[in-house]
ROTOR-855792 format. One record per residue (C-alpha): residue in three letters; z negated, x negated, y negated. Coordinates in steps of 0.02 Angstrom, whole numbers, padded with zeros to 5 digits, always signed. Each point is the difference from the previous one (the first is absolute). Example, Ala and Ser with C-alpha at 12.3 -4.5 7.8 and 13.67 -1.06 7.14 Angstrom:
2
ALA-00390-00615+00225
SER+00033-00069-00172
This chain:
640
MET-03670+01489+00023
VAL-00058+00120+00134
ARG+00095+00140-00088
ASP+00160-00105-00009
LEU-00009-00045+00184
GLU-00043+00179+00048
GLN+00153+00059-00095
TYR+00106-00131+00088
SER-00073+00054+00168
ALA+00030+00184-00043
TRP+00180-00042-00045
ARG+00023-00084+00169
GLN-00078+00149+00089
GLY+00118+00117-00092
VAL+00149-00098+00065
VAL-00076-00003+00176
ALA-00025+00190-00001
ALA+00180+00029-00058
LEU+00066-00117+00135
GLN-00104+00085+00135
ASP+00065+00171-00054
TYR+00177-00068+00007
ARG-00026-00073+00174
ALA-00080+00159+00068
TRP+00142+00109-00064
VAL+00147-00110+00059
THR-00085-00015+00171
ALA-00019+00189+00015
ALA+00181+00024-00058
GLY+00063-00124+00130
LEU+00070-00113-00137
ILE-00098-00157+00043
ASP+00066-00148+00099
GLY-00072-00167+00053
ALA+00054-00087-00160
THR-00079+00132-00112
GLU-00161+00006+00099
GLN-00016-00189-00005
ARG+00036-00009-00186
ILE-00127+00135-00043
ALA-00133-00079+00112
ALA+00027-00171-00078
THR-00011+00071-00176
LEU-00161+00096+00039
ALA-00076-00156+00080
ARG+00040-00104-00155
LEU-00080+00130-00114
ALA-00155+00013+00111
ASP-00025-00189+00001
ASP+00044-00027-00182
LYS-00119-00125-00083
LEU-00023-00071-00174
SER-00060-00180+00009
VAL-00081-00099-00142
ALA-00035-00186+00019
PHE-00127-00097-00105
VAL+00046-00184-00012
ALA-00093-00139-00092
GLU-00089-00165+00015
PHE-00181+00018+00055
SER-00130+00052-00128
ARG+00126+00094-00106
GLY-00083+00168+00036
LYS+00118+00082+00127
SER-00136+00086+00099
GLU-00090+00053-00158
LEU+00161+00076-00067
ILE+00026+00096+00163
ASN-00179+00063-00011
ALA+00025+00052-00182
ILE+00166+00091+00029
PHE-00032+00082+00167
PHE-00183+00002+00051
ALA-00107+00023-00156
ASP-00045+00176+00058
TYR-00116-00077+00131
GLY-00116-00061-00137
GLN+00005-00181+00056
ARG+00118-00134+00064
ILE+00081+00039+00166
LEU+00100-00161+00023
PRO-00103-00160-00016
SER+00018-00072-00174
ALA-00096-00149-00070
ALA+00026-00171-00076
GLY+00105-00115+00108
ARG+00103+00053+00150
THR-00042+00169+00074
THR+00155+00064+00090
MET+00035-00135+00130
CYS+00136+00089+00098
PRO+00141+00122-00042
THR-00079+00173-00003
GLU+00092+00166+00011
LEU-00080+00164-00050
SER+00083+00158+00066
TYR-00042+00159+00093
ASP+00056+00061+00171
PRO-00080+00169+00040
ALA+00026-00034+00185
GLN-00127-00143-00009
PRO-00184+00006-00053
PRO-00053-00091-00160
SER-00013-00184+00048
ILE+00046-00178-00039
ARG+00113-00091+00124
LEU-00014-00189-00003
LEU+00124-00122+00078
PRO-00086-00164+00051
ILE+00063-00160-00082
GLU+00026-00075+00175
THR+00158+00105+00018
ARG+00086-00122-00119
ALA+00010-00120+00147
THR+00119+00117+00094
ASN+00187+00030-00020
LEU-00031+00175-00068
SER-00001+00063-00179
THR-00124+00124-00071
SER+00130+00138+00021
ASP+00013-00040+00185
TYR-00186+00034+00018
ARG-00004+00166-00095
ASP+00020+00107+00154
ASP-00105-00111+00114
THR-00171+00085-00010
ARG-00082-00133+00109
ALA+00034-00137-00128
TRP-00101+00081-00140
THR-00186+00011-00034
VAL-00037+00179-00059
LEU-00154+00045-00102
PRO-00037+00182-00049
LEU-00021+00052-00183
ASN-00131+00124-00055
VAL+00091+00078-00147
ASP-00155+00101-00048
ALA-00104-00157-00031
ALA+00078-00112-00132
ASP-00127-00140+00029
GLU+00035-00007+00187
MET+00187+00006-00029
HIS-00009-00140-00129
GLU-00097-00107+00124
VAL+00129+00026+00138
LEU+00145-00038-00118
ARG-00078-00168-00042
GLN+00080-00056+00162
VAL+00157-00042-00102
SER-00104-00135-00089
GLN-00064-00084+00158
THR+00046-00179+00040
THR-00029-00119+00144
HIS-00001-00189+00021
VAL+00117-00081+00125
PRO+00049-00180+00044
ILE+00146-00075-00097
ASP+00118+00001+00150
GLU-00032+00186+00027
ALA+00033+00038-00184
GLN+00162-00101+00012
ARG+00049+00098+00155
TYR-00016+00159-00104
GLY+00100-00080-00142
LEU-00151+00009-00116
TYR-00032-00185-00033
ASP+00116-00131-00073
PRO-00068-00178+00020
ASP+00115-00058-00140
ASP-00079+00116-00128
PRO-00120-00112-00098
ASP-00108+00148-00050
LEU-00041+00059+00175
PRO-00109-00142+00069
VAL-00134+00038-00130
THR-00011+00178+00066
LEU-00060-00057+00172
ASN-00181+00036+00045
GLU-00124-00128+00063
ALA+00065+00019+00178
GLY+00178-00037-00060
GLN+00056+00178+00029
VAL+00119+00110-00100
GLU-00052+00168-00071
ILE+00130+00133+00039
SER+00006+00190+00000
ARG-00076+00080+00153
TRP+00136+00131+00004
ARG+00188-00010-00012
HIS+00029+00179-00060
ALA-00101+00156-00036
ILE+00054+00183+00001
ILE-00121+00125-00077
ASN+00023+00182+00053
PHE-00084+00096-00138
PRO+00015+00187-00044
HIS+00013-00024-00188
PRO+00098+00140-00090
LEU+00136-00122-00056
LEU+00015-00080+00171
ARG+00009+00173+00080
GLN+00155+00033-00104
GLY+00089-00153+00073
LEU-00053-00141-00118
VAL-00019-00172+00082
ILE-00092-00137-00095
LEU+00020-00184+00044
ASP-00132-00122-00061
THR+00055-00180+00024
PRO-00104-00159+00004
GLY+00038-00139-00125
LEU+00177-00060-00034
ASN-00018-00140+00128
ALA-00010+00134+00135
ILE+00176+00058-00045
GLY+00063-00170+00057
THR-00104-00004+00159
GLU+00013+00181+00057
PRO+00186+00034+00033
GLU-00029+00188+00018
LEU-00038+00010-00186
THR+00153-00100-00050
LEU+00127+00080+00116
ASN-00062+00178+00018
LEU-00147+00075-00092
ILE+00033-00057-00179
PRO+00192+00020-00001
GLN-00014+00176+00073
ALA-00135+00060-00121
HIS+00060+00136-00118
ALA-00108-00073-00139
VAL-00074-00174-00020
LEU-00139-00035-00125
PHE-00004-00185-00042
ILE-00171-00037-00072
LEU-00041-00140-00121
ALA-00160-00039-00091
ALA-00001+00007-00190
ASP-00110-00154-00009
THR+00114-00110+00109
GLY+00171+00072-00042
VAL+00149-00048+00108
THR-00020-00151+00113
LYS+00139-00098+00083
SER-00039+00080+00169
ASP+00006+00172-00083
ILE+00176-00034-00065
GLU+00059-00065+00171
VAL-00066+00153+00093
TRP+00073+00119-00129
ARG+00172-00079+00010
GLU+00007-00027+00187
HIS-00092+00151+00071
ILE-00009+00138-00130
GLY+00119-00012-00147
ALA+00037+00126-00137
GLY+00070+00168+00051
ALA-00043+00181+00034
GLY-00181+00026+00045
ARG-00052-00178-00047
LEU-00144+00000-00126
VAL-00100-00144-00073
VAL-00186+00029-00031
LEU-00093-00111-00122
ASN-00178+00027+00061
LYS-00170-00045-00071
ILE+00042+00035-00183
ASP-00185+00038-00023
GLY-00023-00189-00003
MET+00097+00002-00164
TRP-00112+00131-00080
ASP-00102-00088-00133
ALA-00134+00076-00110
LEU+00032-00138-00128
ARG+00182+00052-00022
SER+00075+00160-00065
GLU+00088+00126+00113
GLU+00165-00048-00083
GLU-00024-00184+00041
VAL-00044+00037+00181
GLU+00150+00116+00014
GLY+00114-00132-00075
GLU-00061-00128+00127
ILE+00031+00119+00145
VAL+00175+00039-00064
ARG+00041-00186-00017
GLN-00060-00032+00177
GLN+00100+00151+00061
GLU+00160-00064-00083
HIS-00029-00178+00064
VAL-00019+00062+00179
ALA+00156+00109-00017
HIS+00100-00150-00065
LEU-00055-00116+00142
LEU+00038+00128+00135
GLY+00162+00060-00079
VAL-00049+00183-00020
ALA-00016+00121-00145
SER-00172+00001-00081
ARG-00016+00186+00041
GLN-00004-00051+00185
VAL-00159-00101-00030
PHE-00157+00108-00001
PRO-00160-00074-00074
VAL-00151+00079+00087
SER-00179-00027+00046
ALA-00022+00056+00180
HIS-00187-00032-00004
LYS-00031+00102-00157
ALA+00115+00138+00064
LEU-00102+00013+00160
VAL-00164+00002-00097
ALA+00069+00129-00123
LYS+00058+00117+00138
ILE-00165-00013+00094
THR-00106+00026-00157
ASP+00121+00127-00076
ASP+00019-00106-00158
ALA+00159+00063-00085
ASP-00002-00131-00140
LEU-00017-00145+00122
LEU+00135+00075+00110
ALA+00119+00006-00148
ARG-00040-00181-00046
SER+00035-00054+00180
ARG+00180+00065-00019
ILE+00006+00047+00184
GLY+00080+00168-00042
GLU+00161-00082-00062
LEU+00018-00098+00161
GLU-00036+00151+00110
ALA+00126+00106-00094
ALA+00134-00135+00011
LEU-00034-00029+00185
PHE+00019+00181+00052
GLN+00135+00045-00126
GLU+00107-00141+00068
LEU-00052+00003+00183
ILE+00020+00183+00046
PRO+00163+00041-00092
ALA+00082-00159+00069
LYS-00053+00043+00177
LYS+00051+00182-00022
ASP+00174-00050-00060
ILE+00025-00105+00157
VAL-00056+00142+00113
ARG+00100+00128-00100
ARG+00164-00098+00016
ARG-00022-00020+00187
LEU-00042+00184+00021
ALA+00153+00052-00101
ASP+00111-00103+00116
ASP-00085+00076+00153
LEU+00024+00176-00067
GLN+00184-00029-00035
SER+00029-00061+00178
LEU-00105+00139+00075
ASN+00082+00143-00093
GLY+00175-00071+00024
ALA-00020-00003+00190
GLN-00071+00177+00010
GLN+00128+00072-00120
ALA+00140-00078+00105
LEU-00069+00077+00160
LEU-00019+00170-00082
ALA+00175-00012-00073
ALA+00069-00036+00174
ARG-00083+00159+00066
MET+00066+00103-00144
ARG+00175-00071+00024
GLY-00007+00041+00187
ILE-00052+00180-00032
ALA+00134+00019-00134
GLU+00133-00061+00122
GLN-00061+00119+00134
LEU-00003+00146-00123
HIS+00177-00042-00052
GLU+00057+00001+00181
LEU-00089+00162+00041
ARG+00065+00089-00155
SER+00175-00056+00043
LEU-00017+00090+00168
ARG-00017+00171-00082
GLY+00144+00108+00062
LYS+00068-00137+00115
ASN+00051+00030+00180
GLN-00062-00088+00157
ASN+00140-00130-00006
VAL-00055-00064-00171
ILE-00181-00009+00058
SER+00054-00094+00158
HIS+00098-00123-00106
MET-00154-00030-00107
MET-00105-00029+00155
ARG+00123-00131+00060
ARG-00003-00085-00170
VAL-00189-00010-00005
ASP-00002-00061+00180
ALA+00125-00138-00044
GLU-00104-00049-00151
LYS-00156-00011+00110
LYS+00090-00110+00128
GLU+00060-00114-00139
PHE-00177-00012-00068
ASP-00071-00038+00173
ALA+00129-00139+00019
SER-00056-00078-00163
LEU-00179-00001+00066
PHE+00056-00118+00139
ARG+00064-00119-00134
LEU-00170+00013-00083
GLN-00081-00061+00161
ALA+00104-00159-00011
THR-00061-00024-00178
ARG-00179+00024+00062
ALA+00024-00143+00122
VAL+00060-00116-00138
PHE-00143+00061-00110
THR-00127-00044+00136
ARG+00075-00174+00020
LEU-00002-00035-00187
SER-00179+00064-00014
THR-00054-00120+00137
GLU+00087-00143-00091
LEU-00090+00049-00161
TYR-00169-00019+00083
GLY+00060-00169+00067
THR-00015-00069-00177
LEU-00129+00119-00076
GLY-00121+00014+00147
MET-00179-00062-00006
ASP+00031-00119+00145
VAL+00126-00094-00106
LEU-00125-00020-00141
ARG-00138-00054+00120
ASP+00112-00141+00064
HIS+00032-00062-00178
VAL-00188+00002-00039
LEU-00040-00099+00158
GLN+00133-00129-00042
VAL-00074-00031-00172
ARG-00177-00012+00067
GLU+00057-00126+00129
ALA+00090-00100-00136
MET-00158+00003-00107
GLY-00101-00064+00147
ARG+00119-00147+00019
SER+00005-00045-00185
ARG-00154-00029-00107
PHE+00096-00053-00156
SER+00072+00101-00141
THR+00185-00024+00033
GLY-00004+00056+00182
MET-00112+00150-00034
ARG+00101+00058-00149
ASP+00162-00019+00098
GLY-00072+00108+00139
VAL-00047+00140-00120
ARG+00167-00012-00092
LEU+00092+00013+00166
PHE-00106+00152+00044
PHE+00051+00091-00159
ASP+00183-00050+00026
SER-00005+00062+00180
VAL-00083+00165-00044
GLN+00125+00035-00139
ALA+00143-00044+00119
GLU-00067+00127+00126
LEU-00010+00133-00135
GLU+00177-00040-00059
ALA+00065+00016+00178
SER-00096+00164+00018
GLU+00075+00063-00164
ARG+00175-00035+00065
LYS-00038+00098+00158
VAL-00069+00145-00105
VAL+00162+00003-00099
GLU+00102-00001+00162
ILE-00099+00148+00069
ARG+00013+00096-00165
ASP+00189-00030-00013
MET+00027+00059+00178
MET-00101+00158-00029
GLU+00090+00038-00163
VAL+00166-00008+00092
MET-00068+00119+00132
TYR-00068+00119-00132
ARG+00166+00006-00092
LYS+00096+00024+00163
PHE-00105+00150+00053
SER+00007+00073-00175
GLY+00189-00014-00005
GLU+00033+00063+00176
HIS-00118+00149-00001
GLY-00020+00042-00185
LEU-00184-00044+00000
SER-00087-00040-00164
ILE-00115-00144+00051
ALA-00093-00115-00119
LEU+00030-00184+00036
PRO-00141-00097+00085
ALA-00148-00045-00111
PRO+00019-00175-00073
PHE-00114-00136+00068
SER-00021-00179-00055
LEU-00114-00147+00039
ALA+00018-00070-00176
LYS-00177+00058-00046
TYR-00075-00101+00141
ARG+00103-00154-00039
SER-00061+00013-00179
GLU-00182+00014+00057
ILE+00015-00156+00106
SER+00084-00092-00144
GLU-00150+00045-00110
VAL-00120-00070+00131
GLU+00104-00160+00008
ALA-00003-00015-00190
ILE-00191+00010+00000
TYR-00008-00131+00136
GLN+00118-00115-00097
LYS-00111+00016-00154
GLN-00150-00051+00103
PHE+00072-00140+00105
GLY+00181-00032-00047
THR-00035-00147-00116
ALA-00147-00079+00092
THR+00040-00180+00043
LEU-00139-00031+00126
LEU-00110+00111+00106
MET-00168-00072+00041
THR-00109+00070+00139
SER-00067+00151-00094
ARG+00170+00038-00074
VAL+00075-00005+00175
VAL-00126+00130+00056
LEU+00036+00101-00157
ILE+00187+00004+00029
GLU-00033+00052+00180
ARG-00110+00143-00063
PHE+00137+00046-00123
PHE+00127+00003+00139
ASP-00114+00114+00102
THR+00001+00124-00144
ILE+00187-00026-00028
ALA+00031+00038+00184
SER-00110+00155-00013
GLN+00094+00060-00156
VAL+00170-00029+00081
LYS-00062+00085+00159
ARG-00050+00155-00100
CYS+00168-00005-00088
PHE+00093-00010+00166
LYS-00106+00141+00072
ALA+00043+00110-00148
ALA+00185-00047+00016
ASN-00005+00039+00185
ALA-00082+00168-00031
ASP+00126+00044-00135
ALA+00146-00058+00108
GLU-00065+00098+00149
GLY-00021+00155-00106
TRP+00175-00021-00072
LEU+00078-00024+00172
LYS-00088+00157+00062
VAL+00062+00109-00141
ILE+00171-00074-00041
MET+00083+00115+00127
ALA-00115+00148-00034
PRO+00108+00087-00133
LEU+00156-00020+00108
GLU-00089+00062+00155
ALA-00074+00148-00096
GLN+00173+00050-00062
ILE+00073-00023+00174
ARG-00132+00115+00075
GLN+00029+00124-00140
HIS+00190-00003+00023
LYS-00016+00014+00189
GLU-00112+00152-00016
GLN+00120+00081-00123
LEU+00148-00026+00117
LYS-00101+00073+00142
HIS-00049+00152-00105
ARG+00179+00025-00061
GLN+00064-00005+00179
ALA-00133+00122+00060
SER+00028+00120-00146
ILE+00187+00012+00024
GLN-00024+00017+00189
ARG-00120+00147-00024
ILE+00122+00083-00119
HIS+00140-00031+00125
ASP-00105+00079+00138
ALA-00050+00143-00116
ALA-00182-00039+00038
ASP-00041+00003-00184
SER+00084+00081-00149
LEU+00088-00111-00126
GLU-00084+00083-00149
GLN-00174-00026+00073
LYS+00039-00184+00024
ILE+00065-00018-00177
GLU-00157+00084-00067
ALA-00110-00119+00101
PHE+00091-00152-00070
GLU-00007+00069-00177
ALA-00189+00021+00021
GLY-00010-00180+00063
GLN+00101-00056-00151
ALA-00122+00089-00117
THR-00147-00083+00089
LEU+00079-00172-00024
GLU+00025+00036-00185
GLN-00185+00041-00012
GLN-00043-00160+00093
LYS+00108-00100-00119
ALA-00091+00074-00149
ARG-00170-00032+00081
LEU+00047-00179+00042
ALA+00050-00032-00181
GLU-00162+00082-00056
LEU-00107-00112+00112
ALA+00095-00156-00052
GLY-00025+00053-00180
ALA-00187+00018+00033
ILE-00007-00181+00062
GLY+00096-00057-00154
ALA-00119+00098-00111
ALA-00150-00078+00086
ILE+00073-00174-00026
ASP+00030+00034-00185
ALA-00157+00104-00024
GLU-00082-00115-00127
ARG+00160-00024-00101
ILE+00018+00189-00015
ALA-00181+00016-00057
ILE+00020-00136-00130
ALA+00160+00079-00066
ALA-00089+00168-00014
């Protein structure tokens, strides 16, 4: 696993190095513009922050934490995450590594559920978290600190209801109260463990969830963490099989698809000294096929394992027991499916970026080469000509320059319209607009404590947000159409070869918000009545919905701002280039007219410049090819 992730990391670094070489060279050659710089910077940032996330989902006591210990942390010679009978992981727990932070566990208090902020909203608020250091050189000490994720606290019923963690209409909950009539809840809302494990160093992120009931009560899991995981391991117990709640969670929150694996854990409970190996194997296969049938997946997607025996086997170096645990098949499937799927996504995006990058630079270089070719043609045509011909050529170039300057005034008028349309775009896409919609829904929720009113408020919120995005999309199209007309006009009038503005669409963000709405509808769309705890729960869900939509709008704003900044960059670059060429042509002919420089010397200088540009063109193609080779590095190796 470490090798696979190291290879993936090395592949990313190869692409990064090729991109950095490309950027350094085009900058030195004066071939970079704002659009190119922004595109390269964004691509490098994505590669630097690239993560592979794996979520472990199950009902409590199915062995999630033990499976994580067995797959990832057996090298420590003991359990790192708490694992025992009953419930051990009480809050969603992320394991990752940020070299900028010391090894630690960050804990978000459960009291934050009473606010109008989601877990994501708290991520960058250092004051909200309790931080405990981890001594990675002492496994016992580290294990003791990590037991924080198992800690609980007792609170009055009204406080638990305020957090959305107690439903008075659930007949099973009253028997869970202690002698003081208090409810036992998790002490922490969320935990983030920063741990320098070799796999985590390479960008792996592990999510350990509490029981299935937490998926319904912690909106962050439903709306964000689980859907965005690159792989989800859904863990069942061989002795209990598939329960009704298992099927509901699988259908509503996970579902079959790429990177979704089912783990049938605790098969060691089926080992029986009084039965033959064949009989035990037959029983495991039947259970595997039954689980596959109930969940609607192929039986090869169900992996029977024993996490406990796998952990013991790895710690004691027992090869036979490790083979019987079958953990190797699951590990192979996980990384064989996870890394290639992620790499294909990154590879496709990189290929698109490279095409846009190289196209813009080739166009700028072609414009320079065309300008030099035109000037060489003019200068060569002056050989043997008298002063009258040279004077006529000077007048022609001067007229062409005046005509070009006049067209620049028309461009200023277009800039004014562009500024107005950009302002109108932010009138529907701006964060202030979204904030107003969020406040309206929260006010409506405060007025209505029944299901119909609350659901209507949330439905209106989604309708309003989609309407704002649709209006923004229309404005984007208007800006793009106006710029395309301007591009074509300049190209036609001055013979410039300019690539049309880069396409931009808000469809991706509309789709993301539709996905959030679909998850919300699954959770609350058919509920007929919301009692007190359900009211609190839908409010918590809306907090997370608002946070998700806010992140979506921020990303859309950033993309729109970037697009608006660079949409005129290719045109402006070509305008500057053409202006400089006209200036040089005018100066060259003037010097020849004044006999301040010989015609042949000038021709030689331009021919040398033309040769340099040819070399630059070849080097640009070579660097672009190096990026392409880095992107396809593994495919080439496999083919060889």
